[in-house]
Each structure stands twice: as structure tokens, then as C-alpha cells.
MMTF fields as JSON, N, C-alpha, C and O atoms, coordinates in Angstrom:
{
  "mmtfVersion": "1.0.0",
  "mmtfProducer": "UNKNOWN",
  "numBonds": 447,
  "numAtoms": 448,
  "numGroups": 112,
  "numChains": 1,
  "numModels": 1,
  "chainsPerModel": [1],
  "groupsPerChain": [112],
  "chainIdList": ["A"],
  "bondAtomList": [4, 2, 8, 6, 12, 10, 16, 14, 20, 18, 24, 22, 28, 26, 32, 30, 36, 34, 40, 38, 44, 42, 48, 46, 52, 50, 56, 54, 60, 58, 64, 62, 68, 66, 72, 70, 76, 74, 80, 78, 84, 82, 88, 86, 92, 90, 96, 94, 100, 98, 104, 102, 108, 106, 112, 110, 116, 114, 120, 118, 124, 122, 128, 126, 132, 130, 136, 134, 140, 138, 144, 142, 148, 146, 152, 150, 156, 154, 160, 158, 164, 162, 168, 166, 172, 170, 176, 174, 180, 178, 184, 182, 188, 186, 192, 190, 196, 194, 200, 198, 204, 202, 208, 206, 212, 210, 216, 214, 220, 218, 224, 222, 228, 226, 232, 230, 236, 234, 240, 238, 244, 242, 248, 246, 252, 250, 256, 254, 260, 258, 264, 262, 268, 266, 272, 270, 276, 274, 280, 278, 284, 282, 288, 286, 292, 290, 296, 294, 300, 298, 304, 302, 308, 306, 312, 310, 316, 314, 320, 318, 324, 322, 328, 326, 332, 330, 336, 334, 340, 338, 344, 342, 348, 346, 352, 350, 356, 354, 360, 358, 364, 362, 368, 366, 372, 370, 376, 374, 380, 378, 384, 382, 388, 386, 392, 390, 396, 394, 400, 398, 404, 402, 408, 406, 412, 410, 416, 414, 420, 418, 424, 422, 428, 426, 432, 430, 436, 434, 440, 438, 444, 442],
  "bondOrderList": [1, 1, 1, 1, 1, 1, 1, 1, 1, 1, 1, 1, 1, 1, 1, 1, 1, 1, 1, 1, 1, 1, 1, 1, 1, 1, 1, 1, 1, 1, 1, 1, 1, 1, 1, 1, 1, 1, 1, 1, 1, 1, 1, 1, 1, 1, 1, 1, 1, 1, 1, 1, 1, 1, 1, 1, 1, 1, 1, 1, 1, 1, 1, 1, 1, 1, 1, 1, 1, 1, 1, 1, 1, 1, 1, 1, 1, 1, 1, 1, 1, 1, 1, 1, 1, 1, 1, 1, 1, 1, 1, 1, 1, 1, 1, 1, 1, 1, 1, 1, 1, 1, 1, 1, 1, 1, 1, 1, 1, 1, 1],
  "groupList": [{"groupName": "MET", "atomNameList": ["N", "CA", "C", "O"], "elementList": ["N", "C", "C", "O"], "formalChargeList": [0, 0, 0, 0], "bondAtomList": [1, 0, 2, 1, 3, 2], "bondOrderList": [1, 1, 2], "singleLetterCode": "M", "chemCompType": "L-PEPTIDE LINKING"}, {"groupName": "GLU", "atomNameList": ["N", "CA", "C", "O"], "elementList": ["N", "C", "C", "O"], "formalChargeList": [0, 0, 0, 0], "bondAtomList": [1, 0, 2, 1, 3, 2], "bondOrderList": [1, 1, 2], "singleLetterCode": "E", "chemCompType": "L-PEPTIDE LINKING"}, {"groupName": "LYS", "atomNameList": ["N", "CA", "C", "O"], "elementList": ["N", "C", "C", "O"], "formalChargeList": [0, 0, 0, 0], "bondAtomList": [1, 0, 2, 1, 3, 2], "bondOrderList": [1, 1, 2], "singleLetterCode": "K", "chemCompType": "L-PEPTIDE LINKING"}, {"groupName": "LEU", "atomNameList": ["N", "CA", "C", "O"], "elementList": ["N", "C", "C", "O"], "formalChargeList": [0, 0, 0, 0], "bondAtomList": [1, 0, 2, 1, 3, 2], "bondOrderList": [1, 1, 2], "singleLetterCode": "L", "chemCompType": "L-PEPTIDE LINKING"}, {"groupName": "VAL", "atomNameList": ["N", "CA", "C", "O"], "elementList": ["N", "C", "C", "O"], "formalChargeList": [0, 0, 0, 0], "bondAtomList": [1, 0, 2, 1, 3, 2], "bondOrderList": [1, 1, 2], "singleLetterCode": "V", "chemCompType": "L-PEPTIDE LINKING"}, {"groupName": "ARG", "atomNameList": ["N", "CA", "C", "O"], "elementList": ["N", "C", "C", "O"], "formalChargeList": [0, 0, 0, 0], "bondAtomList": [1, 0, 2, 1, 3, 2], "bondOrderList": [1, 1, 2], "singleLetterCode": "R", "chemCompType": "L-PEPTIDE LINKING"}, {"groupName": "TYR", "atomNameList": ["N", "CA", "C", "O"], "elementList": ["N", "C", "C", "O"], "formalChargeList": [0, 0, 0, 0], "bondAtomList": [1, 0, 2, 1, 3, 2], "bondOrderList": [1, 1, 2], "singleLetterCode": "Y", "chemCompType": "L-PEPTIDE LINKING"}, {"groupName": "ILE", "atomNameList": ["N", "CA", "C", "O"], "elementList": ["N", "C", "C", "O"], "formalChargeList": [0, 0, 0, 0], "bondAtomList": [1, 0, 2, 1, 3, 2], "bondOrderList": [1, 1, 2], "singleLetterCode": "I", "chemCompType": "L-PEPTIDE LINKING"}, {"groupName": "ASN", "atomNameList": ["N", "CA", "C", "O"], "elementList": ["N", "C", "C", "O"], "formalChargeList": [0, 0, 0, 0], "bondAtomList": [1, 0, 2, 1, 3, 2], "bondOrderList": [1, 1, 2], "singleLetterCode": "N", "chemCompType": "L-PEPTIDE LINKING"}, {"groupName": "GLN", "atomNameList": ["N", "CA", "C", "O"], "elementList": ["N", "C", "C", "O"], "formalChargeList": [0, 0, 0, 0], "bondAtomList": [1, 0, 2, 1, 3, 2], "bondOrderList": [1, 1, 2], "singleLetterCode": "Q", "chemCompType": "L-PEPTIDE LINKING"}, {"groupName": "PRO", "atomNameList": ["N", "CA", "C", "O"], "elementList": ["N", "C", "C", "O"], "formalChargeList": [0, 0, 0, 0], "bondAtomList": [1, 0, 2, 1, 3, 2], "bondOrderList": [1, 1, 2], "singleLetterCode": "P", "chemCompType": "L-PEPTIDE LINKING"}, {"groupName": "ALA", "atomNameList": ["N", "CA", "C", "O"], "elementList": ["N", "C", "C", "O"], "formalChargeList": [0, 0, 0, 0], "bondAtomList": [1, 0, 2, 1, 3, 2], "bondOrderList": [1, 1, 2], "singleLetterCode": "A", "chemCompType": "L-PEPTIDE LINKING"}, {"groupName": "SER", "atomNameList": ["N", "CA", "C", "O"], "elementList": ["N", "C", "C", "O"], "formalChargeList": [0, 0, 0, 0], "bondAtomList": [1, 0, 2, 1, 3, 2], "bondOrderList": [1, 1, 2], "singleLetterCode": "S", "chemCompType": "L-PEPTIDE LINKING"}, {"groupName": "GLY", "atomNameList": ["N", "CA", "C", "O"], "elementList": ["N", "C", "C", "O"], "formalChargeList": [0, 0, 0, 0], "bondAtomList": [1, 0, 2, 1, 3, 2], "bondOrderList": [1, 1, 2], "singleLetterCode": "G", "chemCompType": "PEPTIDE LINKING"}, {"groupName": "THR", "atomNameList": ["N", "CA", "C", "O"], "elementList": ["N", "C", "C", "O"], "formalChargeList": [0, 0, 0, 0], "bondAtomList": [1, 0, 2, 1, 3, 2], "bondOrderList": [1, 1, 2], "singleLetterCode": "T", "chemCompType": "L-PEPTIDE LINKING"}, {"groupName": "PHE", "atomNameList": ["N", "CA", "C", "O"], "elementList": ["N", "C", "C", "O"], "formalChargeList": [0, 0, 0, 0], "bondAtomList": [1, 0, 2, 1, 3, 2], "bondOrderList": [1, 1, 2], "singleLetterCode": "F", "chemCompType": "L-PEPTIDE LINKING"}, {"groupName": "HIS", "atomNameList": ["N", "CA", "C", "O"], "elementList": ["N", "C", "C", "O"], "formalChargeList": [0, 0, 0, 0], "bondAtomList": [1, 0, 2, 1, 3, 2], "bondOrderList": [1, 1, 2], "singleLetterCode": "H", "chemCompType": "L-PEPTIDE LINKING"}, {"groupName": "ASP", "atomNameList": ["N", "CA", "C", "O"], "elementList": ["N", "C", "C", "O"], "formalChargeList": [0, 0, 0, 0], "bondAtomList": [1, 0, 2, 1, 3, 2], "bondOrderList": [1, 1, 2], "singleLetterCode": "D", "chemCompType": "L-PEPTIDE LINKING"}],
  "groupTypeList": [0, 1, 2, 3, 4, 5, 1, 6, 7, 1, 8, 9, 10, 4, 11, 5, 9, 12, 2, 3, 8, 9, 3, 6, 9, 7, 0, 12, 1, 1, 0, 10, 1, 8, 6, 1, 1, 2, 7, 12, 6, 13, 0, 10, 14, 15, 16, 15, 16, 2, 8, 7, 7, 16, 15, 11, 8, 15, 2, 8, 16, 7, 13, 7, 6, 10, 13, 10, 2, 11, 7, 4, 11, 15, 2, 17, 9, 3, 14, 17, 6, 2, 14, 12, 7, 13, 11, 7, 9, 3, 10, 4, 17, 9, 10, 3, 10, 4, 9, 3, 7, 2, 2, 7, 4, 9, 6, 8, 3, 9, 8, 11],
  "groupIdList": [1, 2, 3, 4, 5, 6, 7, 8, 9, 10, 11, 12, 13, 14, 15, 16, 17, 18, 19, 20, 21, 22, 23, 24, 25, 26, 27, 28, 29, 30, 31, 32, 33, 34, 35, 36, 37, 38, 39, 40, 41, 42, 43, 44, 45, 46, 47, 48, 49, 50, 51, 52, 53, 54, 55, 56, 57, 58, 59, 60, 61, 62, 63, 64, 65, 66, 67, 68, 69, 70, 71, 72, 73, 74, 75, 76, 77, 78, 79, 80, 81, 82, 83, 84, 85, 86, 87, 88, 89, 90, 91, 92, 93, 94, 95, 96, 97, 98, 99, 100, 101, 102, 103, 104, 105, 106, 107, 108, 109, 110, 111, 112],
  "secStructList": [7, 7, 2, 2, 2, 2, 2, 2, 2, 2, 2, 1, 7, 2, 2, 2, 2, 2, 2, 2, 2, 2, 2, 2, 2, 2, 2, 2, 2, 6, 1, 7, 6, 6, 7, 3, 3, 3, 3, 3, 6, 6, 3, 3, 3, 3, 3, 1, 1, 1, 3, 3, 3, 3, 3, 3, 3, 3, 6, 6, 3, 3, 3, 3, 3, 7, 7, 2, 2, 2, 2, 2, 2, 2, 4, 4, 4, 4, 6, 6, 1, 7, 5, 7, 1, 1, 7, 3, 3, 3, 7, 6, 6, 1, 7, 7, 7, 2, 2, 2, 2, 2, 2, 2, 2, 2, 2, 2, 2, 2, 7, 7],
  "xCoordList": [0.998, -0.068, 0.941, 1.781, 0.738, 1.254, 1.141, 0.146, 2.308, 2.02, 1.0, 0.465, 0.473, -0.476, -1.955, -2.913, -1.864, -3.15, -3.28, -4.365, -2.294, -2.021, -2.48, -3.418, -1.85, -1.974, -3.644, -4.183, -4.233, -5.659, -6.263, -6.871, -6.204, -7.006, -6.866, -7.812, -5.584, -5.15, -5.85, -6.118, -6.136, -6.697, -8.175, -8.754, -8.888, -10.154, -10.528, -9.583, -11.781, -12.299, -11.616, -11.29, -11.447, -10.836, -11.795, -11.414, -13.106, -14.211, -14.31, -14.917, -13.84, -14.057, -12.708, -12.786, -11.506, -10.18, -10.369, -9.696, -11.105, -10.996, -11.794, -11.383, -12.977, -13.834, -12.788, -12.649, -12.317, -11.558, -10.456, -10.335, -9.668, -8.612, -9.107, -8.416, -10.394, -10.702, -11.087, -10.876, -11.643, -11.935, -10.628, -10.565, -9.735, -8.329, -7.79, -7.17, -7.796, -7.495, -8.095, -7.4, -9.644, -10.412, -9.794, -9.526, -9.675, -9.539, -8.005, -7.784, -7.159, -5.736, -5.561, -4.744, -6.041, -6.209, -6.335, -5.757, -7.295, -7.663, -6.883, -7.129, -5.965, -5.249, -4.049, -3.265, -3.771, -2.524, -1.081, -1.026, 0.018, 1.168, 1.726, 2.142, 1.69, 2.3, 1.49, 1.713, 0.386, -0.409, 0.093, 1.032, -0.589, -0.073, -1.441, -2.625, -0.716, -1.846, -1.669, -0.491, -2.531, -2.158, -3.425, -4.371, -3.433, -4.532, -4.989, -4.145, -6.165, -6.773, -8.034, -8.897, -8.236, -9.491, -9.81, -10.949, -8.51, -8.509, -8.94, -9.268, -8.975, -9.279, -8.332, -7.773, -8.045, -7.345, -7.699, -8.806, -6.768, -7.126, -6.274, -5.076, -6.886, -5.895, -6.088, -7.138, -4.643, -4.454, -3.505, -2.574, -4.037, -3.467, -3.786, -4.802, -2.703, -3.086, -4.139, -4.136, -4.991, -5.893, -6.327, -5.931, -7.239, -7.744, -9.042, -10.05, -8.766, -9.56, -10.641, -11.762, -10.471, -11.461, -11.047, -9.863, -11.656, -11.313, -12.387, -13.444, -11.933, -12.869, -12.468, -11.374, -13.599, -13.434, -14.36, -15.443, -14.142, -14.892, -15.772, -15.36, -17.181, -17.982, -18.735, -18.564, -19.467, -20.051, -21.004, -21.064, -21.833, -22.972, -22.666, -23.545, -21.624, -21.312, -19.897, -19.168, -19.58, -18.201, -18.542, -19.519, -17.962, -18.152, -17.073, -15.878, -17.698, -16.459, -17.066, -18.251, -15.962, -16.145, -15.53, -14.355, -16.555, -15.941, -15.968, -15.189, -16.787, -17.308, -18.444, -19.001, -19.025, -20.456, -20.587, -21.629, -19.89, -19.996, -20.086, -20.837, -19.212, -19.431, -20.891, -21.65, -21.301, -22.584, -23.758, -24.705, -23.533, -24.626, -24.606, -25.667, -23.337, -22.846, -23.669, -24.258, -23.428, -23.717, -24.975, -25.338, -25.69, -27.206, -28.098, -28.692, -28.16, -29.324, -28.54, -29.232, -27.37, -26.662, -26.407, -25.911, -26.736, -26.744, -28.102, -28.195, -29.13, -30.322, -30.378, -31.161, -29.62, -29.616, -28.6, -28.308, -28.158, -27.134, -27.552, -28.152, -27.318, -27.669, -26.332, -25.173, -26.69, -25.742, -25.906, -26.934, -24.889, -25.305, -24.527, -24.189, -24.327, -23.569, -22.287, -22.239, -21.24, -20.143, -19.843, -18.814, -20.831, -20.591, -21.443, -22.394, -21.015, -22.006, -21.662, -20.518, -22.73, -22.724, -22.626, -23.442, -21.854, -22.002, -22.156, -21.368, -23.345, -23.775, -22.633, -22.117, -22.294, -21.304, -21.635, -20.807, -23.063, -23.553, -23.957, -24.693, -23.387, -23.439, -22.3, -21.594, -21.978, -20.735, -20.472, -21.351, -19.168, -19.054, -19.389, -19.054, -19.964, -20.192, -19.039, -18.787, -18.313, -16.848, -16.952, -16.179, -17.825, -17.702, -18.049, -17.377, -19.009, -19.69, -18.307, -18.001, -17.61, -16.552, -15.386, -14.743, -15.26, -14.17, -14.703, -13.929, -15.912, -16.351, -16.1, -15.521, -16.747, -16.417, -14.967, -14.836, -14.076, -12.709, -12.398, -12.037, -12.634, -12.136, -12.858, -12.236, -14.154, -14.61, -14.013, -13.911, -13.608, -12.77, -11.284, -10.684, -10.737, -9.511, -9.546, -8.587, -10.726, -10.724, -11.137, -10.73, -11.908, -12.246, -11.168, -11.509, -9.954, -9.098, -8.467, -7.579],
  "yCoordList": [-1.276, -0.082, 1.225, 1.34, 2.049, 3.398, 4.165, 4.199, 4.806, 5.817, 6.574, 6.748, 7.237, 8.3, 7.674, 8.193, 6.472, 5.612, 5.183, 5.345, 4.631, 3.977, 5.239, 5.068, 6.307, 7.493, 8.025, 8.372, 7.995, 8.276, 7.064, 7.403, 6.073, 5.052, 5.066, 4.824, 5.37, 5.605, 6.865, 6.838, 7.836, 9.195, 9.105, 10.088, 7.951, 7.614, 7.223, 6.846, 7.212, 6.472, 5.168, 4.534, 4.855, 3.562, 2.543, 1.571, 2.695, 1.749, 1.537, 0.511, 2.289, 2.402, 1.664, 1.083, 1.741, 1.229, -0.202, -0.572, -0.982, -2.556, -2.597, -3.32, -1.881, -2.081, -1.16, -1.646, -0.144, 0.522, -0.328, -0.418, -0.94, -1.83, -3.184, -3.776, -3.525, -4.666, -4.123, -4.841, -2.855, -2.483, -2.178, -2.502, -1.682, -1.54, -2.839, -2.917, -4.005, -5.284, -5.958, -6.585, -5.767, -6.208, -5.413, -5.97, -4.244, -3.249, -3.717, -4.042, -3.783, -3.918, -5.21, -5.274, -6.149, -7.619, -7.765, -8.534, -6.78, -6.84, -5.97, -5.934, -5.374, -4.393, -4.956, -5.543, -4.886, -5.255, -4.824, -3.869, -5.615, -5.563, -4.125, -3.613, -3.43, -1.927, -0.9, 0.244, -1.245, 0.037, 1.033, 0.814, 2.165, 3.044, 3.348, 3.156, 3.962, 4.314, 5.677, 6.024, 6.621, 7.844, 8.421, 7.675, 9.632, 10.366, 11.386, 12.151, 11.401, 12.239, 12.58, 11.73, 13.791, 14.567, 14.182, 13.977, 14.1, 13.635, 12.529, 12.382, 11.471, 9.963, 9.21, 9.589, 7.914, 7.229, 6.541, 6.022, 6.534, 6.32, 5.027, 4.972, 4.001, 3.09, 3.625, 3.968, 3.648, 4.354, 3.129, 2.472, 3.081, 2.242, 2.928, 2.767, 3.757, 4.523, 5.587, 6.5, 5.504, 6.585, 6.288, 5.234, 7.136, 6.824, 5.562, 5.76, 4.306, 3.238, 3.257, 2.911, 3.596, 3.889, 4.615, 4.506, 5.149, 6.053, 5.428, 4.855, 5.643, 5.146, 6.235, 6.797, 6.562, 7.518, 7.229, 6.751, 7.427, 7.326, 8.839, 9.991, 8.322, 9.43, 9.157, 8.023, 9.915, 9.783, 8.654, 7.902, 8.644, 7.456, 6.387, 5.625, 6.377, 5.349, 5.519, 6.482, 4.451, 4.374, 4.675, 4.056, 5.563, 6.024, 5.215, 5.128, 4.616, 4.15, 5.041, 5.34, 5.399, 6.16, 5.554, 5.691, 4.806, 4.236, 4.972, 4.714, 5.862, 6.706, 6.466, 5.383, 7.492, 7.26, 5.934, 5.315, 5.489, 4.278, 3.082, 2.211, 2.889, 1.645, 1.696, 0.745, 2.865, 2.951, 2.516, 1.796, 3.065, 2.424, 1.057, 0.44, 0.363, -0.737, -1.946, -2.983, -1.333, -2.161, -2.083, -2.835, -1.113, -0.366, -1.561, -1.433, -2.762, -3.712, -4.283, -4.876, -4.265, -4.97, -3.941, -4.361, -2.459, -1.545, -1.17, -0.085, -1.991, -1.413, -1.307, -0.48, -2.07, -2.037, -0.794, -0.503, -0.174, 0.816, 2.153, 2.181, 3.342, 4.767, 5.096, 4.773, 5.662, 5.903, 7.298, 7.955, 7.695, 9.169, 9.015, 7.914, 10.121, 9.978, 9.066, 8.29, 9.102, 8.411, 7.624, 6.959, 7.72, 7.226, 6.1, 5.83, 5.322, 4.448, 4.351, 4.09, 4.579, 4.553, 3.222, 2.41, 2.91, 1.29, 1.737, 2.445, 1.147, 1.249, 0.665, -0.437, 1.498, 0.888, -0.229, -1.043, -0.38, -1.534, -2.803, -3.624, -2.894, -4.138, -4.413, -3.497, -5.767, -6.527, -5.61, -4.862, -5.693, -5.161, -6.049, -7.227, -5.704, -6.429, -6.938, -6.504, -7.82, -8.161, -8.494, -7.923, -9.339, -9.878, -8.549, -8.249, -7.82, -6.647, -5.59, -5.017, -5.347, -4.387, -5.205, -4.628, -6.15, -6.923, -6.778, -6.503, -6.955, -6.772, -5.342, -5.019, -4.417, -3.115, -2.613, -1.81, -2.989, -2.634, -3.165, -2.411, -4.756, -5.578, -4.401, -3.947, -4.168, -3.332, -2.068, -1.617, -1.397, -0.104, -0.539, 0.209, -1.635, -1.729, -2.284, -2.171, -2.884, -3.39, -2.044, -1.907, -1.042, 0.051, 1.362, 2.477, 1.162, 1.975, 2.636, 3.481],
  "zCoordList": [0.038, -0.082, 0.048, 0.941, -0.851, -0.836, 0.411, 1.135, 0.601, 2.019, 2.093, 3.188, 0.845, 1.025, 1.246, 1.818, 0.658, 0.854, 2.171, 2.728, 2.797, 3.909, 4.964, 5.744, 4.919, 5.605, 5.714, 6.764, 4.49, 4.414, 5.256, 6.272, 5.057, 5.969, 7.24, 7.989, 7.692, 9.142, 9.725, 10.926, 9.084, 9.34, 9.54, 10.002, 9.218, 9.139, 10.459, 11.152, 11.052, 12.412, 12.55, 11.546, 13.42, 13.701, 13.312, 12.66, 13.685, 13.404, 12.06, 11.752, 11.066, 9.41, 8.752, 7.67, 9.488, 8.938, 8.516, 7.554, 9.031, 8.734, 7.539, 6.632, 7.354, 6.206, 4.837, 3.714, 5.155, 4.37, 3.622, 2.401, 4.597, 4.215, 3.382, 2.552, 3.769, 3.079, 1.558, 0.581, 1.441, 0.173, -0.544, -1.73, -0.06, -0.846, -1.009, -2.07, -0.277, -0.66, -1.91, -2.71, -2.048, -2.936, -4.327, -5.391, -4.077, -5.478, -5.743, -6.909, -5.042, -5.366, -5.876, -6.793, -5.576, -6.174, -7.611, -8.379, -7.84, -9.135, -10.407, -11.612, -9.681, -10.632, -11.286, -10.54, -12.507, -12.936, -12.186, -11.411, -12.505, -11.515, -11.448, -10.409, -12.841, -12.858, -12.526, -12.922, -11.703, -11.54, -10.571, -9.807, -10.636, -9.444, -8.576, -8.849, -7.289, -6.039, -5.917, -6.012, -5.724, -5.53, -4.791, -4.535, -4.482, -3.907, -5.073, -5.539, -5.493, -6.442, -6.124, -5.901, -6.079, -5.759, -4.273, -3.853, -3.434, -2.179, -1.678, -0.5, -2.757, -2.357, -2.974, -4.004, -2.3, -2.514, -3.874, -4.016, -4.875, -6.331, -6.863, -6.588, -7.614, -8.561, -9.872, -10.416, -10.392, -11.72, -12.563, -12.097, -13.832, -14.934, -16.251, -16.927, -16.517, -17.74, -17.685, -18.511, -16.79, -16.27, -15.087, -14.589, -14.353, -13.125, -13.312, -13.991, -12.582, -12.743, -11.721, -12.094, -10.542, -9.423, -8.105, -7.786, -7.513, -6.32, -5.157, -5.424, -4.022, -2.823, -1.817, -1.873, -0.703, 0.237, 1.301, 0.96, 2.525, 3.657, 3.92, 3.783, 4.364, 4.444, 5.772, 6.222, 6.419, 7.74, 7.927, 8.899, 6.717, 6.546, 5.414, 5.011, 5.021, 3.946, 3.325, 3.561, 2.485, 1.749, 0.521, 0.1, -0.319, -1.515, -2.47, -2.185, -3.686, -4.595, -5.812, -5.957, -6.664, -7.79, -9.04, -9.383, -9.735, -10.981, -12.159, -13.077, -12.223, -13.238, -13.855, -13.675, -14.746, -15.176, -16.026, -15.808, -16.776, -17.659, -17.065, -17.504, -15.842, -15.022, -14.463, -14.652, -13.741, -13.234, -14.221, -13.905, -15.435, -16.6, -16.683, -16.587, -16.883, -17.224, -16.169, -16.477, -14.878, -13.82, -13.207, -12.303, -13.727, -13.099, -12.518, -11.448, -13.304, -12.681, -11.584, -10.757, -11.37, -10.111, -8.999, -7.954, -9.135, -8.372, -7.726, -7.153, -7.789, -7.526, -5.968, -5.502, -5.112, -3.526, -3.125, -1.965, -4.21, -3.645, -4.122, -5.196, -3.455, -3.819, -4.845, -4.586, -5.808, -7.038, -7.541, -7.378, -8.13, -8.833, -10.334, -10.771, -10.958, -12.072, -12.187, -13.141, -11.28, -11.12, -9.901, -9.786, -8.927, -7.494, -7.304, -8.038, -6.112, -5.572, -4.162, -3.789, -3.299, -1.711, -1.276, -1.711, -0.575, 0.012, 1.628, 2.257, 2.098, 3.36, 4.404, 4.215, 5.504, 6.512, 7.094, 7.5, 7.196, 7.968, 7.417, 7.964, 6.242, 5.486, 4.805, 4.383, 4.612, 4.008, 2.785, 2.357, 2.208, 0.997, -0.124, 0.002, -1.148, -2.427, -3.136, -4.26, -2.584, -3.088, -4.672, -5.441, -5.114, -6.469, -7.262, -8.248, -6.868, -7.915, -7.767, -8.814, -6.769, -6.974, -7.869, -8.746, -7.646, -8.57, -10.07, -10.987, -10.243, -11.82, -12.332, -13.369, -11.234, -11.571, -11.939, -12.862, -11.361, -11.289, -12.871, -13.775, -13.023, -14.251, -15.572, -16.532, -15.254, -16.472, -16.515, -17.656, -15.653, -15.958, -16.434, -17.205, -16.023, -16.593, -18.088, -18.851, -18.417, -19.938, -20.676, -21.83, -20.11, -20.887, -20.679, -21.074, -20.082, -19.936, -21.215, -21.1]
}
């Protein structure tokens, strides 16, 4: 984990750090070997030729930001989540949708 991403997670409330670390693991395992991690728009970002996906902690949810094309492509699988043009809100009191997150990362990599 890049230092800036680790610092971002460590600066979040302790109760959220485990879920943020889990989200980080899910996303990083789908990325190719030579990807980059950075902070972009104030959020941990996975980059491979372009920004692939961002994530961020908020008071009442964890946001993932795959961009508008992914939201449209996965709209049928996102009916249980609040979404906007390029964002998905994951409730903090529910397990992360691991397979869905992996599919979204793969989709964005294929369309990078």
C-alpha cells in the first residue's frame, strides 16, 4: 500500500479502517502488476493508464467512484445501492459486495 493511501485510511475513524482496508485489498488484487496508487480528488485512487477507481470514507457510507460508464453498465446490479452519475454509496453496516466491486474494477481496466 502506498504511503499516501495508508495515511488516508489511518486518518479515518478506527471503526472504519478495517472495512476501508478490506475495500483496498479487493480493489488492489484486481489491478495489474504495474498499476499506481495515488490520492486524486482527495481520495485513494487506483491508476493504470488513467484513473480506474477511487474510494472514500464518509459519515454514513463508503463511496466508490468508478465513473459514469461503469454505473450505467452495472445499473441492474446496483439497485440496492444509492448511486449518482459516477458514484456508488456502500452502506457501512452491510458487507462489501466483493464480487460486484471486482467486476467493476475489471470493467474499468478493460475500458482504460
